[in-house]
C-alpha positions, 0 to 999 in steps of 0.5 A: 526712780533709779537709785545709784549708790556713789563712791565718788566725791559728792561735791563733784556731782554737785558742782557739775549740776550747778554749772549745768543749770539743771533742776535738782534737790539735795536731801541732807542728814547726819549720815547721808547726802542724796541728790535727786535729778530727773528720774535718778537718785544719787546716794552718798553715805557719810558712814558705813551704814548698810541695807541691813542697818537701814532696815533695822532703823525702820524697824525701831521707828515702827516699834516705837510708833506701834507702842506709843498709843499704849504708853503709861500715864507716867510716860505720857506725863514725862513727854508732856514735861520735857526740859532741856537735856544737859548731857553733862555737868561738872563740879567746880573743883576746876574753878581755880585753874586760872593759869595755863599749866595748872594741874589738880589731881583727884584720887579715890575716884569711882565711875558708875555707868548706866548699862545701855542707858538709852535702850533701858530707858526706851524699854522702861518707858514702854517705847520698845518691848522687852523682846525688841530690847533684847533684839537690839542687844544682839546687833553689832555695837556700832549699829546700836550706837546709831540705831536709837538716835536715828529716830531724831534725824533731821533732814534738810532739803535744798531745792535748786533751779537755774543754778540757784538755791530756791528754798530750803525745807527742814523736816523732822518727825516731831513725834519721834523727836519728842520720844528721843527727847524724853529718853535723853531727858530721863537719863539726864534727870537720873544723873542730876539726881545722883549728883544732888544725892551725893552733894560735894562728893560729885565730880562730874557726869557725862551722858550716862556715866557719873564720877565721884569720890567716897565720903571720908571715913566711908567705903560705900556711902556714895555708891549706896546712895547712887545705887538707890537713885538707879533703883528708883529709875529701874536702871542696871549699872556698873561701877569701877574704881579708877586710879585718879583724874587729872584736871589740867588748864591747857591754854585756858581750856580745862581738860580732864584725863581719867586714868585706870590701871596705869593708862589713860582711859578717857578724856573730857573737855570742860566748858567753863560756863557750864561748871556747877558751883560746888566746894569739894571737901574730901 
């Protein structure tokens, strides 16, 4: 099989093959499209993934599969009881922003993030060794952001014959997908426990970072409570004081703008149907 890496437009070859009536198949993932026709394979990458990064993706999969037989009973129990990962949850502070242009400003906000959350979790649960964890921290950040998630890649294969699509296969490594779900689920549970611990001082969390205000009259109560939860999960984390958060109604869409050092640091879009019903008193 001859492999050809292409810079041309994927649709050009696809349309050409469709018109020609040749039999071919297309394998699609989030990062690439591969056309196989005869003894040739044409690779179209959706990102700048090079051979070294692809090799590292193979290594992380091998590392996990090697360690799976030796995971602890605690980890096995977590894998057996995976629930849906939410990835985010919002306080109902924004529920009264019914009119376009309405704005609420929240001061005295803190942000606490789990350091390398998914990698710490993979190490803590025994999916990767401490040595492999350290190796992952040495690779470029752009690689690291994609690397662990690559174990959950779903491949869609389309088969074409006589100009028509004949059938579609969806291929997922169920074992590795279960590992990924376990990792994301564990981080999400930690965030939910943090939110529950500080009650109405919680603002929102997004993946591995939680935003909150301190209890009135206290300087460190909520921070200490969140630190306690982090210790139970064996997570290292960072914390920083923010200037404020603005919640704005933009054409019935709630947006959150996070400010630090006088500049907008990040922004989030709030899906109304997912807002938790809390009353904020600070």
